[in-house]
N, C-alpha and C positions, 0 to 999 in steps of 0.2 A: 187073617188080615191083621196087620199091626194096628195098635191104638195110638191115640194122640200122645206124643212124647211127654214124659214127666215134667221136664223143664224146657221151655221153648227159648233157647238161647239165640240171640241176634248178635252177630258179630259183623261189623262193617269192614270190608277189605280182608287182607291176609291170604295165606295159601289155602286153596279150597280142599282141605283134607278133613276127614272126620265130619262130613256134612250129611244131611238127610233132607229129603223133600217132603214137606208136610202137604197133604192133599185133603181139602175140606170141601165136600160136596154137600148138598142140602140134607142128606140122610146120614152121613158118617164121616169120621175123621180117620186118617191113617197116615203112616210114614213109609217112605221108600229110601233105603240107604243109598247114598251116592258114591260112585267110585272116585278115586283120586284124579282120574283123567278119562276122557272119552266122550261119547254122545249118547243121549237117551231120547227116544221118541215117545211123545205123549199123545194119547188119543184113545178112541173108542174101539179100534180094530184089535183083533185077537193077537196080532204080531207086535203091538206097541209095547215098549219096555215098561211104561207106566200106563196101565190100562184103566180107562175111566168108564163108568156106567152112565155118564151124562149124555142124554140124547142130543144136546146141543153141541157136543164135541164131534169133530170129524174123525174119521178112522185114523188118519195121520194128521194130527192137528198142529203140533208144535215140536220143536227139537231143542233140547238143552245141551249146550256145549260146555264141557268142563276141561279146563287146562290150567297151566301154571299162572296165566295172567288173570284168572278169575272165571266167572260164569258169563255165558252169553245165551240169549234167547232168540229163537228164530221161528217165525210163522211159516207153515208149510201149505200156503194157499188154502187155508181153512175157510169154510163157508161162513162161520160166525166170528172169525177173527180171533187173534190172541191179543189181550189187552195188558199193557204194562203202564203203570201210573195213570190208569183209566184212559189211555190212548191206544187205539188199534195199531198193531205193527204192520208195516209193509211186508208183503211176502218175500221170504228169503233174505231179508235184511237183518243181520244180527244186531242185537242191542245188548249192551252191558247190563248185567243183572247182579245186584248186591244181595248178600245174605240178609234176610229180614224184609226184603221188598216182596210184596204180593203181586202175583199176576193172575189173570183170569183166562180160563179155557172154557167157553160156554158159561154155565152157571157154577163151575167149580173154581175155587180159589186155591192157588198153590203158592208155597213159599219155601225158600231154602233156609235151613237152620244149621247151626253148628251143634253137633252132639256134645254133650258134657256128661262124663261119668259121675261127677260129684255135684248134686243139686245145691244151689245156694240157699241159705236160710232166708226166709221171707220175714220182713218186718212190717208191723201194723203201725201206720203213721196216724197222727191226729188230724182232724178235719182242717184245722187252721193251716197246717203245713201243706195239706193237699190243695187248698185253694191257692196258696202262694205258688205252688208248682204249676197249676193250671194257668195262672196269670203269666208265668214265665213262658209257657208253651204258646199262649196266645200272642205274646210279643214276638217270640221267635218265628212263629208260623206266618205272621204278617209279612215277614221278609222272604221266607223260604217257600211259602205256599204249601208246606207239608201238612197233610191232614193228621188229626189226632182225634181220640175219642174219650168220652167219659162214660163209665158204666155205674149205675146205682144198683146195688144188690140188696134185696130185702129177704131176710131169713126168718121163717116162722118159728114162734116159740122162744122160750128163754134158753138160748144156746150160748154157751161160753165161747168167746172168740177163739180160744185155743183149738176148738174142734174144726174151725174153718181152715187152719193153716195148711194141713196136708192136702185136702181137695183143691184149695185155691192154688197151692204151689204147683199142682199137677196141671191146672188149667191155664195159668198165666205164664207169660214169658219173663225172663230175668229182668228186663228193663221196666216192666210194668209195675206201677205203684199201687199198693193196697192201703186203704185208710178206713178208719171207723168214724162214722158220723154220730151214731148213737147205738145203744144196744139193739142188735138185730138189723141195723142199717149200715151198709158198707159201701165204699166207693172205690173205683179203680180208674187209673189214668193209663191209657194206651197211647204211647208216643208213636209217631210216624205210622199211623194205622188208618186205612181207608174204611168207609162205611161197611163194605161187604165183609172185610176181615174182622172188624169190630163186632158185627152181628154174629159171626161164626164163633168168636171167642166167648161172647156172652152166652151163647147156647151151650158151649162146652162147660162154662162155669156152672150152669144149672145142672148139667148132666153129672159132673164130678161131685157136686154137693148131694145130688140124689143118690149116688152110689154110696155116699157116707151116711145115708139115712136122714138127710136134711132137706126140707121143703123150701125152695127159694124161687124167686122170680127176679128178672132184671129189666132195666130200662137203659137204652143207649142214646147218647147224643154225640154228634160229630161236628168238628170244626172244619170248614166254616159253614156247613149246611144248616146247622141248628143254632148257631150263635157264634159270636166273636169275642165275648167276654165271659169270665168265669160264672157270674150269676146266671146268665142265660143258659149255658151248657148244663150246669148243675140242676137248674129248674126243669129243663126239658127231660133230662134223665129221670128226675124225681117223678114227673108227671107220667112218664111212660112205664115206670115200674108199677104204677097204679092203673094202667090200662088205657092211657090216652092214645089217640090215633097217631101212628108214626108218620102217616102221609100228609096229614093236615099241617100247613105252615103255622107256627105259633105267632101270636101277636103279644107284645110285651107291655106290661104296665107295672109300676111300682105298687107293691102291696103293703099298705100301712098296718093292716090287721096283723094280729099275732099269728105267725106261721104255724101250720100244723106240724105234728111230730115227723121228723125226718125230712122236712121241706126247708127251703131257703126263703129269704124275704122277697122272693119274686113269685108271681103266680101267672099262669097262662090264661089269657082271655081268648076264648074261641068264638066263632061265629054263632054257635048255639050255646045256650046257658049250660054250664056244667057245675057239678058240685066242687067244693074246694078240694085241692089235691091233698 
């Protein structure tokens, strides 16, 4: 079975050639090369073109149509529905699907990507620019309602940033932004990414770093679920990398105390007393 692609290229529009289907279930990641034209059946059945092990998937769950006009997704009267943009599709009604858009079949997340033989070099941005980009995304998403996510990555030990480039390049998509907050503390901006896909990418970041011999943990915050301003999103991701409950809704208060290492001037106040993040 193939592994997660080295670079996850997202290209909006264009002729659907040289694409692949990224499949992310709770246990593994793999890719399926897509033909220039035709149809693919997705499901749990042994005759499905893209066979899933997901028990929530029907034997013939969905169909992907590939043509000169682009990609279309069709639900095949599945029991648990096919979800695009978090909305269940009506059976046999084709919906346009763009490369880079995630859709759900049961508990499995799938996304069309453009394959690229030449990986782009990844740049490590400073925290100040990272915050400015989040502010831009917040303003943009207020109008478009597009979700996005922030990942905080904590790497154990005195590890030079250069050691992270290759594993992070393999885990992140080309549009994703990588920044350094402090030694051992990194942050990632995932544009146009829903919570399920953000969680899958975060898990792959940890896996790729582990393959490189690096011990890391992550925390994820998503817009608008966890916040609508940069300070809130960064603070939630910071708290979760330290083990805060992802299900509990945070309550916000300004923290005048000196923030701890790797944290922002915001602190989460929970219903139960907690230690400082």
